[in-house]
C-alpha positions in Angstrom: 45.1 -54.8 -52.5 47.5 -56.4 -50.0 51.0 -55.0 -49.5 53.9 -57.0 -48.2 56.9 -55.7 -46.2 58.9 -56.1 -49.4 56.9 -53.3 -51.0 57.8 -50.9 -48.2 61.5 -51.9 -48.4 61.4 -51.4 -52.1 60.1 -47.8 -51.7 62.7 -47.0 -49.0 65.5 -48.4 -51.2 64.4 -46.8 -54.5 63.5 -43.4 -53.2 65.4 -43.1 -50.0 62.5 -41.9 -48.0 62.5 -40.8 -44.4 60.0 -40.7 -41.5 60.2 -36.9 -41.2 58.6 -34.6 -43.9 61.0 -32.1 -45.5 58.5 -29.3 -44.8 55.8 -29.2 -42.1 52.6 -31.1 -42.8 49.9 -32.8 -40.8 50.7 -36.4 -41.9 52.9 -38.9 -40.2 54.2 -42.3 -41.2 51.5 -44.9 -40.5 48.6 -42.6 -40.9 45.6 -43.9 -42.9 44.5 -41.5 -45.5 42.1 -41.1 -48.4 43.8 -39.9 -51.7 41.8 -38.0 -54.3 43.7 -37.7 -57.5 43.6 -34.7 -59.8 41.4 -36.7 -62.1 38.9 -37.2 -59.2 39.6 -40.9 -58.5 39.3 -41.7 -54.7 41.4 -44.3 -52.9 40.5 -44.9 -49.3 42.5 -46.7 -46.6 46.0 -46.0 -47.9 48.9 -45.7 -45.5 51.6 -43.1 -45.4 54.9 -45.0 -46.0 57.2 -42.0 -45.7 58.4 -38.7 -47.0 60.9 -37.7 -49.7 64.1 -36.3 -48.0 63.9 -33.0 -50.0 61.5 -31.0 -52.0 62.3 -30.5 -55.6 61.4 -26.8 -56.4 61.5 -27.4 -60.2 59.5 -30.7 -60.4 56.4 -31.1 -58.3 57.6 -29.2 -55.2 54.4 -30.0 -53.2 54.7 -33.8 -53.8 56.8 -35.5 -51.1 54.5 -38.1 -49.5 54.8 -41.7 -50.4 51.8 -44.1 -49.9 51.6 -47.9 -49.5 48.7 -50.0 -50.5 48.1 -48.6 -54.0 49.5 -49.3 -57.4 51.6 -46.1 -57.6 53.5 -46.4 -54.3 56.6 -45.0 -56.1 54.8 -41.7 -57.0 54.9 -39.0 -54.4 51.7 -37.1 -53.7 51.0 -33.8 -52.1 49.3 -33.1 -48.8 46.4 -31.3 -50.5 45.4 -34.5 -52.2 45.1 -36.4 -48.9 42.5 -36.5 -46.1 43.4 -38.1 -42.8 41.3 -41.1 -41.9 43.1 -42.2 -38.7 46.5 -41.8 -37.0 49.0 -44.6 -37.3 49.7 -44.9 -33.5 47.3 -46.9 -31.4 46.5 -44.1 -28.9 45.3 -41.6 -31.6 43.5 -44.3 -33.6 41.5 -45.3 -30.5 40.3 -41.7 -30.1 39.3 -41.5 -33.7 37.5 -44.8 -33.8 35.9 -44.3 -30.4 34.2 -41.0 -31.3 31.0 -40.5 -33.2 32.5 -39.0 -36.3 30.5 -38.6 -39.5 31.7 -37.0 -42.8 
């Protein structure tokens, strides 16, 4: 699925996301991740679009990460549902891609 820059703008406008997570987490904007849903569906190659500005303690307090490149870009997910594939910045990505890494 191809995502346009309009999709990212739509996420930013609708959900007022930020580049900094509201609580510490290992993910950064631009990281490529694999999402495994609670139902067990796996989506590889998704990109972290941003983070919700605040955590809602009454409604899904662990879900604050927004992803691009999938149908539910508007639905925040939690860090425990994600696995890092590669870093968004070129220097980190080169390290990940250059090593012999097997899952």
